[in-house]
NUKEVEX-905895 format. One line per 8 residues: number of its first residue (from 1); their letters; for each residue x, y, z of C-alpha. Coordinates in nm, 2 decimals. Example, Ala and Ser with C-alpha at 12.3 -4.5 7.8 and 13.67 -1.06 7.14 Angstrom:
1> as> 1.23/-0.45/0.78 | 1.37/-0.11/0.71;
***
This chain:
1> mpllqvsd> 9.55/6.74/15.37 | 9.63/6.87/15.73 | 9.34/7.02/15.91 | 9.57/7.29/16.05 | 9.86/7.41/15.85 | 10.08/7.68/16.01 | 10.35/7.81/15.78 | 10.63/8.06/15.86;
9> levtiaar> 10.43/8.22/16.14 | 10.56/8.54/16.28 | 10.40/8.73/16.57 | 10.50/9.09/16.65 | 10.42/9.27/16.98 | 10.44/9.65/16.99 | 10.60/9.74/17.33 | 10.50/10.05/17.52;
17> sgeavkpv> 10.84/10.19/17.45 | 10.76/10.17/17.08 | 11.01/9.90/17.01 | 10.85/9.58/16.86 | 10.95/9.23/16.96 | 10.89/8.90/16.79 | 10.81/8.61/17.03 | 10.74/8.38/16.74;
25> rngsfsvt> 10.94/8.36/16.42 | 10.92/8.12/16.13 | 10.69/7.88/16.31 | 10.58/7.60/16.09 | 10.39/7.28/16.17 | 10.07/7.09/16.08 | 9.82/6.86/16.24 | 9.57/6.62/16.07;
33> agetlalv> 9.21/6.56/16.18 | 9.20/6.28/16.45 | 9.57/6.33/16.54 | 9.76/6.50/16.82 | 10.05/6.73/16.78 | 10.25/6.82/17.09 | 10.43/7.16/17.11 | 10.72/7.12/17.36;
41> gesgcgks> 11.00/7.34/17.49 | 11.10/7.54/17.80 | 10.89/7.83/17.93 | 10.94/8.14/17.72 | 10.99/7.95/17.39 | 10.67/8.09/17.24 | 10.44/7.79/17.27 | 10.14/7.97/17.42;
49> itcfavag> 10.17/8.27/17.20 | 10.17/8.04/16.90 | 9.84/7.89/17.02 | 9.69/8.23/17.09 | 9.78/8.33/16.73 | 9.61/8.02/16.59 | 9.30/8.08/16.79 | 9.29/8.46/16.74;
57> llpkrani> 9.34/8.54/17.11 | 9.65/8.76/17.08 | 9.65/9.07/17.30 | 9.57/9.40/17.14 | 9.93/9.51/17.09 | 10.02/9.18/16.92 | 9.94/9.07/16.57 | 10.03/8.81/16.31;
65> sagsvmld> 10.29/9.00/16.10 | 10.38/8.73/15.86 | 10.30/8.37/15.76 | 9.99/8.17/15.72 | 9.74/7.99/15.95 | 9.51/7.76/15.75 | 9.23/7.58/15.92 | 9.04/7.33/15.70;
73> grelavld> 9.15/7.53/15.39 | 9.06/7.87/15.53 | 9.32/8.14/15.60 | 9.28/8.27/15.96 | 9.57/8.51/15.97 | 9.37/8.78/15.77 | 9.05/8.76/15.97 | 8.95/9.04/16.21;
81> rkamrlvr> 8.85/8.98/16.57 | 8.48/8.95/16.50 | 8.53/8.69/16.23 | 8.77/8.49/16.46 | 8.50/8.48/16.73 | 8.28/8.30/16.48 | 8.57/8.06/16.40 | 8.62/7.99/16.77;
89> rrdiafvf> 8.25/7.94/16.82 | 8.23/7.67/16.56 | 8.57/7.52/16.48 | 8.83/7.59/16.75 | 8.81/7.52/17.12 | 9.07/7.63/17.38 | 9.14/7.46/17.72 | 9.36/7.70/17.93;
97> qdatngln> 9.62/7.60/18.18 | 9.43/7.74/18.48 | 9.07/7.63/18.44 | 8.96/7.80/18.76 | 9.06/8.14/18.61 | 8.94/8.04/18.27 | 8.58/8.00/18.39 | 8.35/8.28/18.49;
105> pvkpigwq> 8.36/8.30/18.87 | 8.01/8.45/18.91 | 7.81/8.21/18.70 | 7.73/7.84/18.77 | 7.91/7.58/18.57 | 7.59/7.46/18.41 | 7.49/7.81/18.30 | 7.83/7.86/18.13;
113> iaeavrlr> 7.82/7.54/17.93 | 7.46/7.59/17.84 | 7.54/7.94/17.71 | 7.81/7.80/17.49 | 7.57/7.54/17.35 | 7.31/7.81/17.29 | 7.56/8.03/17.10 | 7.71/7.75/16.89;
121> egaswkas> 7.39/7.55/16.81 | 7.11/7.81/16.85 | 6.92/7.58/17.09 | 6.66/7.69/17.34 | 6.77/7.74/17.71 | 6.59/7.41/17.80 | 6.76/7.21/17.53 | 7.09/7.39/17.61;
129> haraldll> 7.07/7.29/17.98 | 7.00/6.93/17.89 | 7.29/6.93/17.65 | 7.52/7.08/17.92 | 7.42/6.81/18.17 | 7.50/6.55/17.90 | 7.84/6.70/17.84 | 7.92/6.70/18.21;
137> rrvgmpep> 7.83/6.33/18.22 | 8.05/6.26/17.91 | 8.35/6.42/18.07 | 8.31/6.21/18.38 | 8.20/6.48/18.62 | 8.08/6.33/18.95 | 7.72/6.42/19.05 | 7.67/6.62/18.73;
145> krrmrefp> 7.32/6.75/18.83 | 7.46/6.90/19.15 | 7.77/7.04/18.97 | 7.54/7.22/18.72 | 7.44/7.46/19.00 | 7.78/7.51/19.16 | 8.04/7.78/19.09 | 8.41/7.73/19.00;
153> hqlsggmn> 8.54/7.80/19.35 | 8.32/7.52/19.48 | 8.49/7.26/19.26 | 8.83/7.10/19.27 | 9.10/7.16/19.01 | 9.02/6.83/18.83 | 8.65/6.91/18.83 | 8.71/7.26/18.69;
161> qramiala> 8.93/7.11/18.42 | 8.65/6.87/18.33 | 8.41/7.16/18.32 | 8.64/7.35/18.09 | 8.67/7.05/17.85 | 8.29/7.02/17.85 | 8.27/7.39/17.77 | 8.53/7.35/17.49;
169> iagspkll> 8.36/7.05/17.32 | 8.01/7.19/17.34 | 8.02/7.27/16.97 | 8.21/6.96/16.85 | 8.52/7.16/16.74 | 8.75/7.06/16.46 | 9.05/7.17/16.66 | 9.11/7.15/17.04;
177> iadeatta> 9.40/7.35/17.18 | 9.51/7.23/17.52 | 9.76/7.47/17.67 | 9.92/7.30/17.97 | 9.58/7.17/18.05 | 9.70/6.92/18.31 | 10.00/7.10/18.47 | 9.84/7.18/18.81;
185> ldvtiqaq> 9.67/6.84/18.85 | 9.80/6.53/19.03 | 9.91/6.24/18.81 | 9.59/6.04/18.86 | 9.36/6.32/18.75 | 9.61/6.41/18.48 | 9.59/6.06/18.33 | 9.21/6.08/18.35;
193> imaliadl> 9.19/6.41/18.17 | 9.43/6.30/17.89 | 9.24/5.97/17.85 | 8.92/6.18/17.83 | 9.06/6.40/17.56 | 9.17/6.10/17.36 | 8.83/5.94/17.39 | 8.66/6.26/17.27;
201> qreigmav> 8.91/6.29/16.99 | 8.82/5.94/16.86 | 8.45/6.01/16.91 | 8.42/6.33/16.71 | 8.74/6.32/16.51 | 8.89/6.65/16.62 | 9.26/6.74/16.60 | 9.44/6.82/16.92;
209> llvthdlg> 9.73/7.08/16.96 | 9.88/6.99/17.30 | 10.12/7.23/17.47 | 10.31/7.06/17.75 | 10.64/7.03/17.94 | 10.57/6.67/18.02 | 10.75/6.45/17.77 | 10.59/6.14/17.93;
217> lvaeyadh> 10.25/6.27/17.82 | 10.39/6.33/17.47 | 10.52/5.98/17.45 | 10.18/5.84/17.56 | 9.93/6.05/17.38 | 10.08/6.25/17.09 | 10.13/6.14/16.73 | 10.37/6.41/16.62;
225> vavmyagr> 10.60/6.66/16.80 | 10.72/7.01/16.73 | 11.01/7.13/16.95 | 11.02/7.51/17.00 | 11.31/7.72/17.11 | 11.32/8.10/17.13 | 11.01/8.14/16.92 | 11.12/7.90/16.64;
233> vveradve> 11.03/7.54/16.56 | 11.37/7.37/16.56 | 11.26/7.01/16.51 | 10.95/6.83/16.38 | 10.89/6.46/16.38 | 10.66/6.18/16.47 | 10.69/6.07/16.83 | 10.88/5.75/16.78;
241> slfatprh> 11.14/5.92/16.56 | 11.19/6.21/16.79 | 11.24/5.99/17.10 | 11.46/5.74/16.92 | 11.67/5.98/16.70 | 11.65/6.35/16.80 | 11.86/6.55/16.55 | 11.87/6.89/16.71;
249> pyarglld> 12.09/6.93/17.02 | 11.81/7.11/17.21 | 11.57/6.82/17.16 | 11.85/6.59/17.27 | 11.90/6.80/17.58 | 11.53/6.79/17.67 | 11.52/6.41/17.64 | 11.85/6.37/17.84;
257> alprvdrv> 11.69/6.58/18.12 | 11.42/6.32/18.17 | 11.45/6.10/18.48 | 11.51/5.74/18.38 | 11.37/5.43/18.55 | 11.59/5.19/18.35 | 11.92/5.32/18.49 | 12.07/5.46/18.81;
265> srelaiie> 12.19/5.82/18.81 | 12.30/6.04/19.10 | 12.21/6.36/18.93 | 11.99/6.48/18.65 | 12.13/6.61/18.32 | 12.06/6.98/18.26 | 12.09/7.23/17.97 | 12.32/7.50/18.09;
273> gqvppina> 12.20/7.86/18.06 | 11.85/7.98/17.99 | 11.62/8.09/17.70 | 11.72/8.44/17.58 | 11.46/8.71/17.64 | 11.26/8.81/17.33 | 11.40/9.16/17.32 | 11.76/9.04/17.33;
281> mpagcafa> 11.79/8.75/17.08 | 12.15/8.66/16.98 | 12.25/8.67/16.62 | 12.25/8.34/16.43 | 12.10/8.04/16.61 | 11.94/8.13/16.94 | 12.05/7.81/17.10 | 12.42/7.85/17.01;
289> prcaralp> 12.52/8.02/17.34 | 12.40/7.70/17.53 | 12.50/7.44/17.27 | 12.82/7.23/17.31 | 12.81/7.15/16.93 | 12.79/7.52/16.82 | 13.02/7.62/16.53 | 13.13/7.98/16.44;
297> rcraeapv> 12.87/7.97/16.17 | 12.60/7.90/16.43 | 12.66/8.24/16.60 | 12.64/8.43/16.27 | 12.36/8.26/16.06 | 12.02/8.14/16.15 | 11.99/7.77/16.03 | 11.71/7.66/15.80;
305> mlggsdha> 11.50/7.35/15.82 | 11.67/7.04/15.68 | 11.54/6.68/15.63 | 11.21/6.57/15.49 | 10.84/6.61/15.58 | 10.86/6.32/15.83 | 11.15/6.45/16.03 | 11.29/6.80/15.99;
313> fscfnslp> 11.54/7.00/16.20 | 11.72/7.33/16.18 | 12.09/7.29/16.28 | 12.42/7.34/16.11 | 12.59/7.07/16.32 | 12.30/6.83/16.39 | 12.34/6.50/16.57 | 12.42/6.21/16.34;
321> ereaa> 12.14/5.95/16.34 | 12.37/5.69/16.50 | 12.47/5.93/16.78 | 12.12/6.05/16.83 | 12.00/5.69/16.88;
***
């Protein structure tokens, strides 16, 4: 049974003009304890909003208007903000894209981690500080005793990201959501952070929901992939299947846009056009205006998921397996 099961998720945001928009529609995916699911897609496809919905961090004007979010057999979509705070305290941890802004700028790193330990475990301040120091050691923070007394602005981006991960795992969460957690880091620190998350995942058995634009990271660290476009999950598969035989034209376009080291190319492949704004979604398939395989039906009807549980995709004119390979 999956630890996290998201089914037909729909998020609605009430605009100030009174007109509601839906940045996430019919989002469905699952992740099992000990495994990593990567959410991929261009900016504006609804990846972060989906994660905020799972973690109960949607802004005040937004809400889950349909669908289900089950965590370890418990429905989260119906919980109020107070109940979701308790869920985040015990079961869900969130690593934000910009760790420097995600940390409290007026409190030392050690105090912030110790406070999280104290809230989650009910430990004394002395025990919480000892636990915070141990967490900083576990995430590979250099000179952890010194860093305990320092503020976020005194640390590098990689150090702040390590501190954010230490803060996130303070309560041994069941689910870790990493939203572009390595985007602003150089490749060496990026590799160290991802290896650290993988080590912690094996150690405490948590599931990881990884949001990234980097398909190289996906290939290296993820077990399964959900491709999002314009608020919908358009393809779900295990990593090997998606990279070997993508069935949705958008997934194929993302893979074609990757630089290759095994061939010489004078220019990169691109996907013409851009993601439609959430308040001006086209009728039918949202990818149809950019798709070379679009049929008249694609511009009139929204496709449904086809395929099996191992590899599913939503397209009326999907790539044949031989062509995808």
